[in-house]
N, C-alpha and C positions, 0 to 999 in steps of 0.2 A: 616597519614600511608605513608611509601615510596613504591617504587615499588615492591622493594621485598616482602615486607610485602602484598602488593595487590597480587602479582602472586603467593605467597606461599599460600594466601587464595583461591585463585581459584584453585591450584593445590592440596592443601590439603581439599579434600572434607569430611574428618571425623577427626575431634581432639582428639576423644575419644580413639583411639587406638582399635576399635571393629574389626578391619580386621586384621588377620594373617598377621604379616609384612613379612612372607616368601612367601606370593602370594601363598599357596595353600589352600586347606581346602575345607570343606563342609560346607554347611549353617551355622550348629553347631558351628562351629569355627569362622563363620562372627558374629555370635550373641552372643559367649561366653565373659562372663564379661558385658554384657548388664544389664545395673541396670533394678529392677524390674518396671514395667511400671503399668498404670491403667489396669482394667480387660479388656479392649481392647487395647491390645497391638500391634494389626496390623499396626497403622500408624508408629510405631518405627520400627517394624521387616520389614516393607516394605521399610521404608528408609535406613536401615542398609543393606537389602539384595541389593538395587539400587547401594548404594554407593560402596559395596563390589564388585558387577559385574562389574562396570564402572572402578573402581580402578585397578582390576587385569586385564581386557581388556587392558587397557592404559598400564601397566606394560609389558606386553606381546608384544604388538605391538612397544614399545620404545626398546625393546631388540631386535626387528628385523631390526631397521632401522639402516642405515649407517650412516648417518650424525649426527651432534651433535645435542644434545636433546633441544627442544624449553621448554621453560616453560609453563605452564597451561594458564596463562594469555596472552602470546603471541601467543599461539595455537588458544586459544578463538577468538582473535582480527583478525588474518588471516583468519580463518573460516567465521568470520564475513563479512569481506571486500570481501571475495570470493563470498558471497552469497548477499551482497550489494555494489557491485562496485561503488566507488565515494562517499562513506558515508563520514559524517563529525565526526571530534573527538567528540563533544558534544554528538551526536546521537549515535555514539559507545558506548560512556561512559554510556549514559541512558540505553542501550540494554543490556549492561554486567554488569550492576548494579555497576560500577566503578566511582569514582571521575574522572573529565576532567583531572585533572594534572596527574595523575597515567596512564591514557590512553595516553597522550602526552608523557610520559616517555616511555611506551611501543613501541609507533610509534618510537621514536627517536631510540631505540636500533635496531626495526625491519628494519627501513630504512638503518641504519648503516650495518647490518648484509646482507641486499639484499634481503630482502623478501618483502617488502613494498615500494611503491611509494607514495611520498605525492606531491600532485599538489595543486596549487592555484584555487579555486574554482571561475570559470569565473563570475558567478553571484554575489558574495561577495569576493572582493579581500582579505579581512582579514581573511576568512575561508579557511580551506584545504581539500581535498577531498583524501581520502584513496583508493589505488588501490593494490592489490596484484600482485607481478612480477610473470613473466612465473616460475621461479624456485618455487615459494610459490604455485603457483597453482599444479606444477608438485609433490610437496611433500604432498600437502593435498590430492589429487589423490591417492598418494601410501599409505598414511595413510589411507585413508577410503577403498582402497583395502584390505591391511594389516588387518585392524581392522574386516572385514566383513570375512576373512579368518579364523581369531582366534575365531570368534562367530560361523562360520560355523562348524568347527572341534569339537568345545566344545559342540554345541547343538547335532550335530550327536552322541556324546557319550551318549545321555540321551536317555530313553526308549522312545516309542512312545506317553504314557501317558503325560510324561514330556513335551516332545515336543508340543504335541496337547494343552496343558495347556499353556505354553507360546506364542502360536499363538494365542489362544483364548483370552489372556489377552492384546495384543498389542493394540488393540482399547482403552481399557480403559486406559492402560498408556500413549496413544497420547492425550487422553482427559484430562488426569491429568496434562500433561505437558502445553497443551492449558491453563487450570485454573490458572496454577502456572505464565503463562506468562501474563495474564490477571490481576492477581493481582499486578504483577510488572509494569503495564501500567498507 
């Protein structure tokens, strides 16, 4: 799989076209066209809702960013290097669930574009350490701020009951994230 396929895979969180391409809509729109599921359709409905929310947030934030758009895989790698400065390519590939050569391709592009620095690992001269540039750290901070603003505005439009339900669901969603990470390890 080439770099485009890999980054498209990371950027395209739902290949079934379940989310309204216009970026609008209610949960019904997100679930429209969803195939019938087993009696307990909750897992699929949850996954569809999470995908839809993530995609719509990403679209809104991207529309507000002044710089050229980074692809999903590039953003994920930059976020990883910001939280794990000095991470190696192999470890980054493992954490992102990508092939090492795909991460190498992403690294080469991000280095060329000035978002990432590749240093030789002093402990192993054959290995590289990856570090975000100050420009990347600024962009990631701007992304996080804009993303929080988008979510804050949209959550404020909900009624108290829905806001309370989202707040109450957060611990369970974080535990779900942890179990998914554990399964990948």
